[in-house]
Every structure is written in structure tokens, then in C-alpha cells.
C-alpha positions in Angstrom: 61.5 79.2 -13.5 64.4 80.4 -11.4 65.4 80.4 -7.7 63.2 83.4 -7.0 60.1 81.6 -8.1 60.9 78.7 -5.8 61.4 81.1 -2.8 58.1 82.8 -3.7 56.4 79.4 -3.6 57.6 79.0 0.0 56.3 82.3 1.3 53.9 82.1 4.1 50.4 81.0 3.1 48.5 84.3 4.0 50.8 86.1 1.5 50.2 83.7 -1.3 46.7 82.3 -0.8 43.8 84.3 -2.1 41.5 82.2 0.1 43.2 83.3 3.2 43.2 87.0 2.2 39.4 86.7 1.6 38.9 84.9 4.9 40.9 87.5 6.8 42.2 85.5 9.6 43.9 82.2 10.7 40.8 80.8 12.5 38.7 81.3 9.5 41.4 79.6 7.4 41.0 76.6 9.7 37.3 76.7 9.2 37.8 76.6 5.4 40.2 73.8 5.7 37.7 71.8 7.7 35.0 72.4 5.1 37.3 71.3 2.2 38.3 68.1 4.0 34.7 67.2 4.9 33.5 68.1 1.4 36.2 65.6 0.0 35.8 62.9 2.7 31.9 62.7 2.7 31.4 61.5 -0.8 34.5 59.2 -0.7 33.1 57.5 2.4 29.7 57.0 0.8 31.5 55.8 -2.4 33.6 53.3 -0.6 30.6 51.9 1.3 28.8 51.5 -2.0 31.6 49.8 -3.6 32.1 47.4 -0.7 28.3 46.8 -0.8 28.7 45.1 -4.2 30.6 42.2 -2.8 28.4 42.2 0.3 25.2 41.8 -1.8 26.7 39.0 -3.7 27.5 37.1 -0.5 24.0 37.8 0.8 22.4 36.3 -2.3 24.6 33.3 -2.0 23.7 32.9 1.7 20.1 31.8 0.6 21.6 29.0 -1.5 23.0 27.0 1.3 25.9 26.5 3.6 28.3 25.1 1.0 27.8 27.9 -1.5 28.2 30.5 1.2 31.3 28.9 2.6 32.8 28.8 -0.9 31.9 32.3 -1.8 33.2 33.7 1.5 36.5 31.8 1.1 36.9 33.0 -2.6 36.1 36.7 -1.6 38.7 36.5 1.2 41.3 35.0 -1.3 40.5 37.5 -3.9 41.0 40.4 -1.5 44.4 39.1 -0.3 45.8 38.1 -3.7 44.2 40.7 -6.1 42.1 43.6 -4.8 44.6 44.7 -2.2 47.5 44.5 -4.6 45.7 46.7 -7.3 44.4 49.1 -4.8 47.8 49.5 -3.2 49.5 50.1 -6.6 46.9 52.6 -7.7 47.6 54.5 -4.4 50.7 55.9 -6.2 48.3 58.2 -8.0 47.5 59.9 -4.7 51.1 61.2 -4.8 51.6 61.7 -8.5 48.4 63.2 -9.6 47.8 65.2 -6.4 51.2 66.9 -6.7 50.8 67.4 -10.4 47.4 69.0 -10.1 48.7 71.3 -7.3 51.6 72.4 -9.5 49.3 73.2 -12.4 50.8 70.4 -14.6 47.3 69.3 -15.6 48.1 67.3 -18.7 50.3 65.0 -16.6 47.3 63.6 -14.7 45.9 61.9 -17.8 49.3 60.5 -18.7 49.7 59.1 -15.2 46.3 57.6 -15.2 46.9 55.8 -18.6 50.3 54.6 -17.5 48.7 53.1 -14.3 45.9 51.5 -16.3 48.4 49.8 -18.5 50.5 48.5 -15.5 47.6 47.4 -13.4 46.1 45.6 -16.3 49.5 43.8 -16.8 49.6 43.0 -13.1 46.1 41.6 -13.2 47.1 38.8 -15.6 49.3 36.7 -13.2 46.6 37.4 -10.5 43.9 36.1 -12.8 46.0 32.8 -13.4 46.1 32.4 -9.6 42.4 33.0 -9.3 41.8 30.3 -12.0 43.5 27.8 -9.7 42.1 29.0 -6.4 40.4 25.4 -5.8 43.8 23.7 -6.2 45.5 26.2 -3.9 42.9 25.8 -1.3 43.5 22.1 -1.3 47.2 22.5 -0.8 46.4 24.5 2.3 44.3 21.7 3.6 40.8 23.1 3.1 37.8 20.9 2.8 37.7 19.6 -0.7 34.1 20.5 -1.4 34.4 24.0 -0.1 37.7 24.4 -2.0 36.2 23.4 -5.3 33.2 25.7 -4.6 35.7 28.6 -3.9 37.6 27.8 -7.0 34.5 28.1 -9.3 33.4 31.3 -7.6 36.8 32.9 -8.1 36.9 32.0 -11.8 33.7 33.7 -12.4 35.1 36.8 -10.6 38.1 37.1 -13.0 36.5 39.5 -15.5 35.9 41.8 -12.6 39.5 41.9 -11.6 40.5 43.8 -14.7 37.6 46.2 -14.2 38.5 46.7 -10.6 42.1 47.9 -11.5 40.8 50.4 -14.0 38.2 51.6 -11.4 40.9 52.5 -8.9 42.8 54.5 -11.5 39.6 56.6 -12.4 38.7 57.2 -8.7 42.2 58.6 -7.9 42.3 60.5 -11.1 39.1 62.4 -10.1 39.9 62.5 -6.3 43.2 64.2 -6.9 41.3 67.1 -8.7 38.8 67.4 -5.8 36.1 66.0 -8.0 34.4 63.4 -5.7 30.7 63.8 -6.2 30.7 61.8 -9.5 32.6 59.0 -7.6 29.8 58.8 -5.0 27.0 59.0 -7.5 28.5 56.4 -9.9 29.2 54.0 -6.9 25.5 54.4 -5.9 24.2 53.6 -9.4 26.6 50.6 -9.6 25.4 49.2 -6.3 21.7 49.6 -7.3 22.4 48.0 -10.6 24.2 45.1 -8.7 21.1 44.3 -6.9 19.2 43.8 -10.2 22.1 42.0 -11.8 22.4 39.6 -8.8 18.6 38.8 -8.9 18.7 38.2 -12.7 21.8 36.0 -12.8 21.3 34.0 -9.5 17.6 33.4 -9.6 16.1 34.2 -13.1 19.1 32.8 -15.1 19.5 30.0 -12.5 23.3 30.4 -12.3 23.3 30.2 -8.5 26.6 31.4 -6.8 28.3 31.6 -10.1 25.8 34.2 -11.1 26.6 36.2 -7.9 30.3 36.2 -8.8 29.7 37.2 -12.4 27.3 40.0 -11.3 30.1 41.4 -9.2 32.4 41.6 -12.2 29.7 43.2 -14.4 28.9 45.8 -11.7 32.5 46.8 -11.4 32.7 47.4 -15.2 29.5 49.5 -15.0 31.2 51.5 -12.3 34.2 52.0 -14.5 32.2 52.9 -17.6 30.2 55.5 -15.7 33.4 57.2 -14.5 35.1 57.0 -17.9 32.1 58.6 -19.5 32.2 61.5 -17.0 36.0 62.0 -17.5 35.5 62.3 -21.3 32.4 64.5 -21.3 32.8 66.6 -18.3 34.2 70.2 -18.6 36.1 69.8 -15.3 38.4 67.2 -16.9 39.2 69.1 -20.1 42.7 70.1 -19.0 43.5 66.9 -17.2 42.3 64.4 -19.8 43.5 65.4 -23.3 43.2 62.0 -24.9 45.5 59.0 -25.2 49.3 59.7 -25.2 52.3 57.6 -26.2 54.0 59.0 -23.1 52.0 56.5 -21.0 54.2 53.8 -22.4 57.3 55.5 -20.9 58.5 55.9 -17.3 57.1 52.6 -16.0 60.2 52.0 -14.0 59.9 55.3 -12.2 56.2 54.6 -11.5 57.0 51.1 -10.1 59.4 52.7 -7.7 56.5 54.3 -6.1 53.7 51.8 -6.8 55.5 48.7 -5.3 56.0 50.3 -1.9 52.4 51.6 -2.1 51.1 48.2 -2.7 53.3 46.7 0.1 52.2 49.5 2.5 48.6 48.5 2.0 48.8 44.8 1.6 50.9 44.3 4.7 48.2 45.9 6.8 45.3 44.2 5.1 46.9 40.8 5.2 47.4 41.0 9.0 43.6 41.2 9.5 43.1 38.2 7.3 45.6 36.4 9.5 43.4 37.0 12.5 40.5 35.1 10.9 42.9 32.1 10.2 44.2 32.1 13.7 40.7 32.2 15.2 40.0 28.9 13.6 42.7 27.4 15.7 41.3 28.5 19.0 39.2 26.3 21.3 35.6 26.4 20.2 36.5 27.4 16.7 33.0 27.7 15.4 32.2 30.3 18.0 35.5 32.2 17.6 35.4 32.3 13.8 31.8 33.5 13.9 32.5 36.2 16.3 35.7 37.2 14.6 33.8 37.5 11.2 31.2 39.6 12.9 33.6 42.0 14.6 35.8 42.2 11.5 32.8 43.3 9.6 32.1 45.9 12.2 35.7 47.1 12.1 35.4 47.4 8.3 32.2 49.5 8.5 33.8 51.8 11.2 36.9 52.1 9.1 35.1 53.7 6.1 35.0 57.2 7.8 38.7 57.3 8.6 39.3 55.9 5.1 37.6 58.8 3.7 39.5 61.2 5.8 42.7 59.6 4.7 41.9 59.9 1.0 40.9 63.6 1.7 44.1 64.5 3.4 46.3 62.7 0.8 44.7 64.9 -1.8 45.0 68.1 0.3 48.6 67.5 1.2 49.7 66.6 -2.3 47.8 69.5 -3.9 49.4 72.0 -1.4 52.9 70.6 -1.7 52.6 70.6 -5.5 51.4 74.2 -5.4 54.4 75.2 -3.2 52.4 76.0 -0.1 54.0 74.2 2.9 52.1 76.1 5.6 48.8 75.2 4.0 49.9 71.5 4.0 50.7 71.6 7.6 47.4 73.2 8.4 45.7 70.5 6.6 47.5 67.8 8.7 46.6 69.6 11.9 42.9 69.8 10.8 42.7 66.1 9.8 44.2 64.9 13.1 41.5 66.8 15.0 38.8 65.4 12.7 40.2 61.8 13.2 40.3 62.0 17.0 36.9 63.6 17.1 35.4 60.9 14.8 37.0 58.1 16.9 35.6 59.4 20.0 32.1 59.9 18.6 32.0 56.5 17.1 33.2 54.9 20.3 30.3 56.4 22.2 27.8 55.3 19.6 29.0 51.7 19.4 29.1 51.4 23.2 25.3 52.1 23.2 24.5 49.6 20.4 27.0 46.8 21.1 24.3 44.3 22.1 22.0 45.3 19.2 24.9 44.6 16.8 25.2 41.0 17.9 21.4 40.4 17.5 21.7 41.5 13.8 23.8 38.4 13.1 22.7 35.8 15.6 20.0 35.0 18.1 22.2 32.9 20.3 22.9 34.7 23.6 26.4 33.4 23.8 27.4 34.9 20.5 25.5 38.3 21.2 27.3 38.6 24.6 30.7 37.7 23.2 30.3 40.2 20.4 29.3 42.9 22.8 32.5 42.3 24.8 34.7 42.2 21.6 33.2 45.5 20.3 34.8 47.2 23.3 38.1 46.1 22.1 37.2 47.0 18.5 36.6 50.6 19.6 40.2 50.9 20.7 41.4 49.4 17.4 39.1 51.8 15.5 40.3 54.9 17.4 44.0 54.3 16.8 43.5 52.8 13.3 41.7 56.0 12.4 44.7 58.0 13.4 47.1 55.8 11.5 44.7 56.0 8.4 45.0 59.8 8.2 48.7 59.7 8.9 49.1 57.1 6.1 47.0 59.5 4.0 49.6 62.3 4.7 52.4 59.9 3.7 50.9 59.2 0.4 50.4 62.8 -0.3 54.1 63.3 0.4 55.4 60.2 -1.4 56.6 58.4 1.8 55.3 55.0 0.7 58.7 53.2 0.9 59.3 54.1 4.5 55.7 53.4 5.4 56.0 49.8 3.9 58.8 49.2 6.3 56.8 50.7 9.2 53.8 48.4 8.5 56.1 45.4 8.1 57.6 45.9 11.5 54.3 47.1 13.3 52.2 44.1 12.1 54.6 41.3 11.5 57.2 42.0 14.2 54.8 43.3 16.8 51.2 42.9 15.9 50.7 39.2 14.7 53.2 37.7 17.2 51.6 39.6 20.0 48.2 38.4 18.9 49.4 34.8 18.9 51.0 35.1 22.4 48.0 36.8 24.0 45.4 34.5 22.4 47.2 31.1 22.7 50.0 31.4 25.3 48.1 33.6 27.7 44.8 31.9 26.7 42.8 35.1 26.3 41.1 33.7 23.2 39.6 35.7 20.3 39.8 38.9 22.2 43.5 38.4 22.5 43.8 38.4 18.8 42.5 42.0 18.6 44.6 43.0 21.5 47.6 41.9 19.6 46.6 43.9 16.6 46.2 47.0 18.9 49.9 46.6 19.8 50.8 46.6 16.2 48.6 49.7 15.4 50.1 51.6 18.3 53.5 51.0 17.0 52.4 52.1 13.5 50.8 55.3 14.9 53.8 56.1 17.0 56.3 55.8 14.0 54.1 57.7 11.6 53.5 60.4 14.2 57.3 60.9 14.7 57.9 61.1 11.0 55.1 63.7 10.5 56.1 65.8 13.5 59.7 65.8 12.3 58.9 66.8 8.8 60.3 70.0 7.4 57.5 71.0 5.1 59.5 73.7 3.3 62.1 71.0 2.4 59.3 68.8 1.0 58.3 71.5 -1.4 62.0 72.0 -2.4 62.4 68.4 -3.0 59.4 68.4 -5.4 60.5 71.5 -7.2 64.1 70.2 -7.5 62.7 67.1 -9.3 60.4 68.9 -11.5 61.3 72.7 -12.2 65.0 71.9 -12.5 64.5 68.5 -14.3 61.1 68.7 -16.1 61.9 65.5 -18.0 61.3 63.7 -14.7 57.6 64.2 -15.2 57.0 65.3 -11.6 58.1 62.1 -9.9 58.8 63.2 -6.3 61.8 61.9 -4.4 61.0 58.6 -3.0 62.2 58.1 0.4 
């Protein structure tokens, strides 16, 4: 492929895209892009909710076993998220760039190679994490936690270890399918796994009499059921015939190049997730810690629920941008960015109006104490601001993953949350004595910095040059296996 082919790839979208020719106008092209993104985001939102529901169901079953098992399960789940799930999810995010751009460029066989390589590396990364989980109880004791709760958390974490390896493989399969715009199987499989988890929890917790250990083991089993369902689909579906051609020895090569993208991807996600876990820890140091930690847990749960829609939009835009850049259509990529920004702002506004109406009802779902309900209602007003700007940063982060900007985004998140967000939360909450609401206000400061920096990078991007960078690393040097330039 010569220089003329590269220039042809950079022609305006209406001259190259059959879709735009058939639509016959820019406004209709925008409408088509909205439909594409909603079609992608909808199933991904539902699938993410179903996947998160697996851990929630486990904790709900443990809740009926007493305060000590509940405290141990909650602590173990939080510890597992910080040390394991966030790491594996972040590393798997590298496939958003690699598989998405390969699919757009028509290099279909590379998707299977990338997936296999990521499966191998995530399995290897899970081994040291599993060792850490095995000693969770001892680690909790070192941090001064109550001995009984620490030991309960340690036992719960050990029974979750089999699920750690399934979780990594699960993330690889989801992104492999997502990059091909195949998202309905992800949603259906997640729903089946969640229903299975209900049965598994009941059987292991109550019928088998395993108690909280049964809840932890059922989580692991359900993750593996989810993985198996997706793996079977990949191998039998005609839609994956070109992208999955069987196991290849090429998966054992290029690990260094993959890690150059996967490590920043992991840091990009972990730095953000960890900052919210720090809020929970800081809430325990406030006056009236029982009230503060309870309300913090309730509002953090609300924030996680609200975050699912922007998460789906972020996953959708990473797919759209990577596909269009890989296909050499910079204007289509830019159009996708404009559309997702409109959707994110609209979603944030609608959700804010909805939560304002139900803010008192939300508190009653968790507690009957008026003090807690009133405090939650006030905190939700702050959460709405967090959700609005977090939704914008989520889609901008999706754009970054589609382009391969994970390295620079890791530095942005480091500065936004640990130079601005967490220190501001401490100052507002403890120095200015605002309390738990001040913790969320500090995070708002961090998210605002994050949004501002991501917005500047996105607005200053030359999309034609982004395509040229990809082509320079693939067409001119095909042995590079479509690894985009890492900023």
C-alpha cells in the first residue's frame, strides 16, 4: 500500500463512506452516529450492571448472616477491587485501542492474537494478586483493622481467588467482542450469569451451609460461567469467524509492546478508582464516623449506579473512534466525538433532574433513621455534580483509549486526583470542617481538572495526523502488528 492509499484514506468522509452516501446529508449522518452509539452503549450498560450485580448479590446474602460476616465481606470486596479487579480491568482496556483499530483497518486475524496475548498476560498478572489475596487477613491486621473483621475478610478473599483468574479472561472476551460492535451477546451472557449467581448463592450459602465462604465461591463460579458463555459464542458464532481463527504462537510474542500500552491503561483506571476508595477511608476519620461511613457507602453506591450509563457511552466511543481511525476516516472519528459529548451532557442533565426528585426516597431504601435519610438527600445533590462531570470525563477517557493516549491520561489522572482531588477533599472535609460532603467536593475539584485537561487534548487533536500515525506504524511496518504510537 503506497502513499496514494494513505491519502485516499484521509479523504473527507462523505466521499469514502457508503453510509453517508446512502443517508444523503450531514444531519442524517449525525442521526446514524447517534443510533450506532446508543446501540453499542445500551447493551454494555446493562451488561455492566449485571456483572456488578454478581458481587452485590453475594454481599446481600452475607448481610443476613450477621454483622461480622457482612463487615468481612464488604472489606474483602473493597480490597479485591483495589488490588485485583481494577488492575485487570485497566490492563484489558489496552484491547480497546488494539482490537478496535485492527478491526477498523480490516486486520481481523489480529483481534484473536491480541485477545490470546492479553489472556496470557492477565493470567500471569493474576498470580501475584492471588498471593496478596491469600494473605488479606494479615494485611488488614498490619493496617490496624479489627482482628475479627480482618480474619473474616481474609477467609472471604481466599474463596474469591478462583474468580480472579476468570475475571481477567472475562475482560478479554468482552473487549474482543465490543471492538467488533458485537455487544448483545455480552448483555445476554451477563444476564444469564447474574441469574445463575442467585441460584449458586442460595445453594452454597444456605443449602450447602458454607455461609459467607459460599457467597465468595459463588462469585468465582459465576464469573467462570460468564466467561464460558462468551467463549462458546466466540467459537461457534459466524460473526467471529474472521477474528477468531484458533490459537496462534504469535500470542507469545510482542508482550513488551503490549505492556507499553497495558501498564498505562491500568494506571489510568486504577488511579481514578483508588481515589474513591480513599474517600471511604477518610470518612471513617470524621466526627461521628458511623454516620459518615454509612452515608458515604450509600452515596458511593448511588454514584456507581449513575456511572453505569456514562461507562457504556465511554466504551461505545472507544470502539467508534478506534474503528474509524483504523479505517482511515478522521472526520467520522471527529463526528463520533461530537455526538458522544452531546449524549453525555444530555444524560447528565436528565439523571440530575431524576435524582433530585427521588433523593429522599433513595435514603429510605437503606435506612429508616431520619438523620441518615436527610443527610443522604443533601449528599445526593453533590453527587449529581460529580456524576455530571464524571460522565464527561468518562466519554473523553473513552476517546483517549480509542486513540491510544493511555500514557498521557495516566499522568492526567495522577495530577487530577492525587495533586488536586484527594488533598482538596481532606482540606475541605477536615480543615474547613465541612464533613463528609467536603470529601465529595474535593473529588469534584479533581474531576474538573481531569475534564479540563482531557478536553484540551481532544480539542487540540489533529485527527488526520492520528490516522497517519497508525498507518505509519502498520502499513509501512507491518511487523509491528498494528501497535499504535503510544504518547
